[in-house]
One Martini backbone bead per residue (centre of mass of N, CA, C, O) as a GRO file, in nm:
protein
   65
    1MET     BB    1  -1.003  -0.581  -0.675
    2LYS     BB    2  -0.727  -0.434  -0.565
    3LYS     BB    3  -0.549  -0.166  -0.550
    4LYS     BB    4  -0.238  -0.037  -0.592
    5LEU     BB    5   0.003   0.064  -0.332
    6PHE     BB    6   0.285   0.282  -0.308
    7ILE     BB    7   0.536   0.304  -0.046
    8PHE     BB    8   0.781   0.554   0.020
    9THR     BB    9   1.056   0.549   0.260
   10ASN     BB   10   1.307   0.680   0.496
   11GLU     BB   11   1.265   0.476   0.690
   12SER     BB   12   1.344   0.239   0.933
   13ILE     BB   13   1.376  -0.125   0.906
   14SER     BB   14   1.331  -0.419   1.080
   15THR     BB   15   1.421  -0.765   1.142
   16ALA     BB   16   1.228  -1.049   1.290
   17ASP     BB   17   1.099  -1.341   1.235
   18GLU     BB   18   0.964  -1.234   0.961
   19LYS     BB   19   0.941  -0.942   1.074
   20PHE     BB   20   0.838  -0.597   1.097
   21TYR     BB   21   1.006  -0.290   1.216
   22CYS     BB   22   0.933   0.026   1.386
   23ASP     BB   23   0.925   0.364   1.537
   24ASN     BB   24   0.698   0.477   1.361
   25ILE     BB   25   0.358   0.498   1.399
   26ASP     BB   26   0.279   0.597   1.111
   27LEU     BB   27   0.417   0.358   0.954
   28LYS     BB   28   0.208   0.158   1.073
   29SER     BB   29  -0.092   0.279   1.046
   30THR     BB   30  -0.122   0.365   0.751
   31PRO     BB   31  -0.086   0.093   0.595
   32GLU     BB   32  -0.298  -0.065   0.763
   33GLY     BB   33  -0.540   0.116   0.680
   34LEU     BB   34  -0.498   0.092   0.359
   35ASN     BB   35  -0.523  -0.229   0.342
   36LYS     BB   36  -0.841  -0.241   0.317
   37LYS     BB   37  -0.839  -0.098   0.001
   38PHE     BB   38  -0.537  -0.191  -0.049
   39GLU     BB   39  -0.239  -0.294  -0.207
   40VAL     BB   40   0.036  -0.286  -0.009
   41ASN     BB   41   0.360  -0.132  -0.083
   42LEU     BB   42   0.662  -0.135   0.106
   43PHE     BB   43   0.937   0.102   0.109
   44ALA     BB   44   1.266   0.066   0.274
   45ARG     BB   45   1.502   0.084   0.509
   46LYS     BB   46   1.761  -0.068   0.660
   47SER     BB   47   1.797  -0.205   0.996
   48ASN     BB   48   1.999  -0.312   1.278
   49LYS     BB   49   1.808  -0.213   1.468
   50LYS     BB   50   1.580  -0.239   1.710
   51ARG     BB   51   1.237  -0.223   1.686
   52SER     BB   52   0.895  -0.172   1.821
   53HIS     BB   53   0.693  -0.178   1.565
   54GLU     BB   54   0.469  -0.373   1.412
   55ILE     BB   55   0.418  -0.458   1.074
   56LYS     BB   56   0.095  -0.540   0.905
   57VAL     BB   57   0.231  -0.619   0.612
   58LYS     BB   58   0.296  -0.822   0.340
   59LYS     BB   59   0.446  -0.595   0.144
   60ILE     BB   60   0.794  -0.581   0.204
   61LYS     BB   61   1.074  -0.368   0.126
   62ILE     BB   62   1.428  -0.377   0.180
   63PHE     BB   63   1.714  -0.151   0.185
   64ASN     BB   64   2.018  -0.061   0.131
   65ASN     BB   65   2.235   0.218   0.109
   0.00000   0.00000   0.00000
C-alpha cells in the first residue's frame, strides 16, 4: 500500500473534458514523478483560462478563490 502525499500549491489549474491542465511544467512533472511511490493528492486554485500541460494524477481538487 502506498503512503499518501498531499501537495498544496498556489498555481492555477484549468479543467477540460475531465482532465486537468497547468502552465508550470514543475507542477506537472513533480506530482507525476512522486506518483510512482506515493498516492498523490494535489490541491490547487481553479483557473478559467485554458492551460497547456496536462497533469496525469488521479486525485486533484481545485478550489475557487
